N, C-alpha and C positions, 0 to 999 in steps of 0.2 A: 177651483172655485165651485164647480158643480158638486164635488164630493162634500164640501163644507156645507153647502145649502141642503144637500140631501141628509147630512147628519143632523142638522138643526130643524129642518122642516119636512123630512121624509121625502117622498117622491112627488109631493104636491106642487112644488114650484119648478118651473121649467125655464131655462134661459132661451129667449127668442133670439136676441141679438146682443153682441157685446162689441164695443169700440173702445180702444185704449189710445188716448192721445197724450203726447208729452206736454208737460207744462214748463214754464220758464220763469226765472226771477231776474230782476234788474240789479246789476252790480254797479253801484255808483263809482267805485274806485276804478273799475275797468271801463266804465261808460258803455256797457253792452249787456244784452240779454244772455243769460246762461241757462243751460238745461238744469231743471230742478227736480222734477218728479214726473208722475203720470196721473191722469184722471181716467176713471173707468165709467163709461156710459153703458148702462145695462137695462135691457128690456126683458122683463120677467112676466111669465104667464102662469096663472094658477091652473093646474091641470083640471080639465073638465071632468065631471063625474066624481071628483073627490068631495068628501063631506064639507070641506072648507072652501068650496068654489066661490062663495061670496067674498069679495075683496075686503070687506070690513074686518075679516078675521086676521089679515096681515096688513100692516100699514107700511107705506113706503119708508117712513122714518125707521121703523123697526128693522127692516131688511137692510137699509142703507147703513145704519149704525152698526149692525152685525158685520157687514162686509168691511166697513172702514176700520173697525177694531181688529178684524182678522188680517187684513192686507196692509194696514197702515198706509193706505192711499185714499185720496178723495174719490167717492163714488156717487154717481147720479143714477138713481134707480127709478124706473117707471113701470107700472103694470100695464099690460096690453090685453 
């Protein structure tokens, strides 16, 4: 994931923290919750000293959409 961010955003975005949690879906036929996928919670920092240090240059939605399309998983991104 870091390589993909680097290809798209250069070395300007740094991953502070990443948590991957499993998700589940309810199966009515079996009457139970079954493993479904995963959700990635990502804390991203814009590298200090870069020309794009102001957060307005990168939106949370832009980074989230990029990662979701790349990984085919739900992502929750936050800038720190």
